[in-house]
N, C-alpha and C positions, 0 to 999 in steps of 0.2 A: 554339405551333402544335398543334392537335389532330389526332390521327390517328384512323382508324377501323378496327376489326377486323370484317369481315363474315363471319358464319356463315350457315348455311342459312336461318334465319328471323329472325335478329336482327342488329343492328349495335351494336357496343360502342365507346364513345369511349375513346381512349387519350391520355395526355399526350405531350409531345414526345419523351420517352425510352421510350415504349411501355408505361408502367404504366397500369393501369386508372384512369380518372377517378372512377368510382363503384365502390367495393369490392363493392357488392351485385350487380354485373353478373357476378361470378365464378361459374363452374360448371366441372365437369370438361371439358366441351367447349371452354370458353373457355381453360382451362389448356392443352389439347392444341393449340389454335390459337396461343397465345402461345409455346409451346415450339417449334412448327414455325417461327415467325418467328426463333427463336434457333438453328434447325437442330438441334433436340434431339427425338428420338423417345422419348417417355416410357415407362419400364419400371416394374416394381413398386418398384425401388430409388428411382427419381425420386419416385414417389408417396409413399414413406415420408417423404422430405424435405419434400415439399409439405404433407402432413398435419401433420407436426411443426411446420412454420412457421405454418400456419394456427391450430393449437392454441396455440402460443406467442403469436401475435398476439391471439387471443381472451382470453388470460389477462393479458397485459402491455400490450396496446394499442400495440405497437411491433414493427417488423421487426428481428430481431437482426442484429448485425454478425457477421462471420465467426467470431471467437473464441467468441462465445456459441453460435452455430450448431454449431460443432464440439463444444462441451461438451454441448449438448443431445443431439446425435446419440450421443455416447459414453454418456451416461446412459440413453438409450432403446434403443439398438441395439448397444452394445458397442464395444470398442476398434477392431475392424476398420473399422467404419463411422464411428467417431468420430474421423476425421482429416481434415485439410485436403486431403491427397492423394486420398482417396476422393471427397470433394465436388468436387474439381477434375476428376476423371474424369467425373462426372455432369453438372456444370455448368461447362464450361471458362471460364477467364480470371477471372471474378468470381463464384464460386459463391453467395455470400450474396445478391448483387444479382440475378443471373439467377433463382435459385430463388424469391426473394421476388416477382419480377415474374410468374413463371409461377403462383405461388400466389395471385396477385391482391392482393398486399399493397402498401402504399406503399413507396417507396424508403427504405432505411435512411438516417437522417441521419448515422450514424457511419461510413459507407463512402465512399471517394473517388468 
């Protein structure tokens, strides 16, 4: 079942889990709307994770599972931000899945 995300002048198609059907539809405005659906108000810290995920996807053509996301955060932003606890505070419950969704990436095949 396809869902739709309506912004001021565009409509974006989502799959049944709320991920973008067309990755090219992503924009910062779309990310903000997707985050709002998850009841997350994006801060600079959220954007660090989103940009890291998008860069990782561009390089590896996959959305990282949690363990890899934590490792990437640690390498790029240090020990404080490179922890699952930090990511859980930003993206509650399933950080890798929620962050990937907001970043406009496909669902990780390695996450439950």
